C-alpha positions in Angstrom: -13.5 -13.6 -10.2 -12.1 -10.9 -7.9 -8.4 -10.6 -7.5 -7.1 -11.9 -4.2 -5.5 -9.2 -2.1 -3.7 -8.9 1.2 -3.0 -5.4 2.7 -0.1 -5.0 5.1 -0.4 -1.8 7.1 1.0 0.3 10.0 -2.3 2.1 10.1 -1.8 5.8 10.3 -3.8 8.5 8.5 -3.0 7.5 4.9 -3.0 3.8 5.5 -6.5 4.1 6.8 -7.6 5.9 3.6 -5.9 3.2 1.6 -8.0 0.5 3.5 -11.1 2.5 2.7 -10.2 2.6 -0.9 -9.6 -1.1 -1.2 -12.7 -2.1 0.7 -15.1 0.4 -0.9 -13.8 -0.5 -4.4 -15.4 -4.0 -4.1 -12.8 -5.0 -6.6 -10.9 -7.5 -4.4 -11.3 -10.6 -2.5 -9.4 -9.3 0.6 -8.0 -12.4 2.2 -6.9 -10.4 5.2 -5.2 -7.2 6.5 -1.9 -7.7 8.3 -0.5 -5.2 10.7 3.0 -4.1 11.5 5.0 -1.7 13.7 5.7 1.6 11.9 3.8 4.9 12.1 2.5 3.7 15.5 3.0 0.6 17.6 1.8 -2.7 16.4 -1.1 -2.7 18.9 -2.2 0.8 17.9 -1.9 0.0 14.2 -4.1 -3.1 14.8 -6.7 -1.1 16.8 -6.8 1.6 14.1 -7.3 -1.1 11.4 -10.2 -2.6 13.3 -11.7 0.9 13.7 -11.6 1.6 10.0 -13.2 -1.8 9.2 -15.9 -1.0 11.8 -16.5 2.3 10.0 -17.3 0.6 6.7 -18.9 -2.5 8.4 -16.4 -4.9 6.8 -16.6 -7.5 9.6 -15.7 -10.2 7.1 -12.1 -9.2 6.7 -9.6 -10.9 9.1 -7.0 -8.7 10.8 -3.8 -10.5 11.8 -1.0 -9.0 13.9 2.6 -9.1 12.7 6.0 -7.8 13.8 6.1 -5.5 16.8 9.6 -4.2 16.0 11.9 -3.8 12.9 14.2 -6.7 12.2 17.2 -5.2 13.9 16.4 -1.7 15.0 14.3 0.1 17.6 10.9 1.3 16.7 10.6 4.8 15.3 7.1 6.3 15.4 5.7 9.2 13.4 3.3 10.7 16.0 4.2 14.3 14.9 2.4 13.6 11.6 -0.2 11.0 12.5 -1.0 12.1 16.1 -0.6 10.0 19.2 -3.4 7.7 18.1 -2.3 7.5 14.5 -5.5 8.7 13.0 -5.2 12.4 13.7 -7.7 12.1 16.5 -10.5 10.8 14.3 -12.5 7.9 15.8 -10.7 8.4 19.1 -13.8 7.8 21.2 -15.2 4.9 19.1 -15.4 1.5 20.6 -13.8 -1.4 18.7 -16.0 -4.4 17.7 -14.0 -5.9 14.9 -12.1 -9.0 16.2 -8.4 -9.7 15.8 -7.7 -13.1 14.3 -5.3 -15.6 15.8 -2.0 -16.1 14.1 1.2 -14.2 13.0 1.2 -12.1 9.9 4.3 -13.6 8.2 2.8 -17.1 8.6 -0.6 -15.8 7.3 1.2 -14.4 4.2 3.0 -17.7 3.6 -0.1 -19.9 4.0 -2.2 -17.6 1.8 0.3 -17.3 -1.0 0.9 -21.1 -1.1 -2.8 -21.8 -0.9 -3.6 -19.6 -3.9 -0.4 -19.9 -6.0 -0.1 -17.1 -8.6 -3.3 -15.4 -7.5 -2.4 -13.1 -4.6 -1.4 -9.5 -4.9 0.3 -8.0 -1.8 0.1 -4.3 -1.1 2.4 -3.0 1.7 1.9 0.5 3.0 4.2 0.2 6.1 7.7 -1.1 6.7 8.4 -4.4 4.9 9.1 -6.3 8.1 6.4 -8.9 7.8 7.2 -9.8 4.2 10.9 -10.0 5.0 10.2 -12.5 7.8 8.0 -14.5 5.5 10.7 -14.6 2.8 13.3 -15.7 5.4 11.1 -18.5 6.6 9.8 -19.6 3.2 11.9 -18.3 0.3 9.9 -20.1 -2.3 6.9 -17.8 -1.8 8.5 -15.5 -4.3 7.6 -18.0 -7.0 3.9 -18.1 -6.0 3.0 -14.4 -5.5 1.1 -12.7 -8.4 2.5 -9.2 -7.6 4.0 -7.1 -4.8 3.3 -3.4 -4.5 4.9 -1.4 -1.7 4.8 2.2 -0.7 8.3 3.3 0.3 11.4 5.1 -0.7 12.3 8.0 -3.0 14.7 7.7 -5.9 15.1 11.2 -7.3 13.8 13.6 -4.6 14.5 14.2 -0.9 13.3 12.0 1.9 10.6 12.8 4.5 12.3 11.6 7.6 15.9 12.3 6.7 17.3 14.2 3.7 17.6 10.9 1.8 15.2 8.5 3.3 11.4 8.0 3.2 9.8 6.8 6.5 9.0 3.1 5.6 12.4 2.3 4.2 14.1 4.3 7.1 12.3 2.4 9.8 13.4 -1.1 8.6 16.0 -0.9 5.8 17.2 -4.4 6.5 13.7 -5.7 5.7 13.5 -3.7 2.5 16.9 -5.1 1.5 15.7 -8.7 2.0 12.6 -8.0 -0.1 14.5 -6.3 -2.9 16.9 -9.2 -3.3 14.3 -12.0 -2.7 13.6 -12.5 -6.4 10.0 -11.5 -6.7 9.2 -11.6 -10.5 6.9 -8.5 -10.2 7.5 -5.9 -7.5 6.5 -2.3 -7.9 7.8 0.6 -5.7 5.5 3.6 -5.1 7.6 6.3 -3.5 7.6 10.0 -2.7 8.5 10.8 -6.3 4.9 10.1 -7.2 3.0 10.3 -3.9 3.9 13.9 -3.3 2.1 14.7 -6.6 -1.1 13.0 -5.4 -2.3 15.7 -3.0 -5.8 15.4 -1.3 -7.3 18.9 -0.8 -10.6 20.4 0.4 -11.7 20.5 -3.2 -11.5 16.7 -3.4 -13.2 16.3 0.0 -16.1 18.4 -1.2 -16.8 15.9 -4.0 -17.3 13.0 -1.6 -21.0 12.5 -1.2 -20.8 9.8 1.5 -21.0 12.1 4.6 -19.6 9.5 7.0 -16.4 8.9 4.9 -16.1 12.6 4.0 -16.3 13.7 7.7 -13.9 11.0 8.8 -11.3 11.8 6.1 -11.6 15.6 6.8 -11.1 15.1 10.5 -8.3 12.7 10.3 -6.3 14.8 7.8 -7.0 18.2 9.3 -3.8 18.5 11.4 -1.8 16.7 8.6 -2.9 19.3 6.1 -1.9 22.1 8.4 1.6 20.6 8.9 1.9 20.1 5.1 1.0 23.8 4.6 3.6 24.9 7.2 6.3 23.0 5.3 5.2 23.2 1.6 2.8 26.2 1.5 -0.3 24.2 0.4 -3.1 22.7 2.5 -3.0 19.1 1.4 -2.5 15.5 2.5 -0.1 13.4 0.4 -1.8 10.2 -0.6 1.2 8.0 -0.1 -0.6 4.7 0.8 -3.9 5.2 -1.1 -1.8 5.5 -4.3 -0.3 2.1 -3.7 -3.8 0.7 -3.5 -4.8 2.7 -6.5 -2.1 1.0 -8.6 -3.5 -2.4 -7.6 -6.8 -1.1 -9.0 -5.4 0.5 -12.1 -1.8 0.3 -13.2 -2.4 3.0 -15.8 -2.3 5.8 -13.2 1.5 5.6 -12.9 4.4 5.1 -15.3 7.1 2.7 -14.2 10.5 1.7 -15.4 12.4 -1.4 -14.2 15.9 -0.8 -12.7 18.3 -2.4 -10.3 17.6 -0.9 -6.9 19.3 -1.4 -3.6 19.0 0.2 -0.2 21.6 1.7 2.2 21.8 0.0 5.6 25.2 1.0 6.9 25.5 4.7 6.6 25.6 7.4 9.3 23.7 9.8 7.0 21.9 7.7 4.4 20.3 4.7 6.1 17.1 3.8 4.4 18.0 5.5 1.1 16.9 3.7 -2.0 19.7 3.7 -4.6 18.4 3.4 -8.1 20.9 2.5 -10.8 19.4 4.6 -13.6 22.5 4.2 -15.8 23.1 0.5 -15.1 26.6 1.4 -13.8 26.5 -1.7 -11.6 25.6 -4.1 -14.4 23.1 -5.9 -12.3 19.8 -7.4 -13.3 16.8 -5.0 -12.8 14.8 -6.1 -9.8 12.2 -3.3 -9.2 9.5 -1.5 -11.2 10.0 2.1 -10.0 7.1 4.6 -10.2 8.3 7.8 -11.9 5.2 9.6 -13.1 1.6 9.7 -11.8 -1.7 10.8 -13.4 -3.0 12.4 -10.3 -6.3 13.5 -11.9 -7.1 9.9 -13.0 -6.2 8.7 -9.5 -8.5 11.2 -7.8 -11.3 10.6 -10.2 -11.1 6.9 -9.4 -10.8 7.6 -5.7 -13.8 9.8 -5.6 -15.9 7.5 -7.7 -15.1 4.6 -5.4 -16.0 6.4 -2.2 -19.2 7.6 -3.9 -20.1 4.1 -5.0 -19.7 4.7 -8.8 -16.7 2.4 -9.4 -17.3 0.0 -12.4 -14.4 -2.3 -12.0 -10.6 -2.5 -12.1 -9.2 0.0 -14.5 -12.6 1.6 -15.3 -14.5 4.4 -13.6 -17.7 6.2 -14.4 
C-alpha cells in the first residue's frame, strides 16, 4: 500500500521540481496538493501547481487553495529569484487545464488527517500558514498525523533573505512558532544547512533522459543558476524543496538530531530565525528533528532515477 501524502506548496521553481519528484516517484497516494502565499501570490502558486500537474498529466491529484496572506504579516514575494511568474518563465504561454478543487486548504488538511488517522505524511515546502491554521482550528490533528516534513530555516549557517532567516520562516514566523509548539510527535526540519549542499547542475540535467522534464527544469532554473553563480561562484540551483520530498522517499539521505527549537518573532534584526538549543541550555523537551548532514550523491541518484522512470520503491533505487 502506498503511503498517503499531502504536499503544501507556494509553487516557485524548486517547489515545482519537488512536485515532479513526488508524482514521478509513483511511491505515494497523493491525497492532494494545497497551495499557500509565499514565493508568489496564492493565485500564482495555484496556477503554477496546475501547470506542473498538466506537464506530467496528473489530472487525478486535487489542488486546493489555502491562505492568501501570512497569519499577521504582509506578503513578501521572491520574484527576484523565481521570476514574476514563479517558474523562471518556463510554461509561461501554456494554457491551464487542471481544475482547482473547492474547499480551503486547512480544512482539507484536517479532514484528510482525521479520515486516515496515523497514515498521512505532510510535506511543506512553503510558509507553514496552512498547517498553523489547521492546528488552531483542530489541535488534535497532531495526534493523527504520521509525520510532518517541512523545508524552512537554518540553524548553523546564514539566511537567504536576511542574515539570520530563511525565506519560508521569515515570511510567516508566527505560523512556524505555532507548528513547532503544536506537539507533533514526528516533525523534521529540512533547512539551508543541508539544501545548500544539494546543488542541481548541468551535469545532473544531462543525465535526465525524459526530454520534456529535462527541458522544463533547464528552462525554469536557468536564471536561478545565473543568480546563484553571481553570489556563490557556481552555476547551480539549490534543491531546497525537492530535498524535503526526497526525505519523504528515503530518510537515509539526511542525518538528523532531535533538539528543542524555537523561532524569533519579535526582533528588529532576527525575525524568522530558527534558534536550535544544541546544548540544552533551556532545559526544554526536544520538539524537532533537525537535518544536519545530507548525502547529496544519494539524493541526486534517486532524483535522476525517478525522473528517468527507474525508481524501484521507497528507499531503493536502481
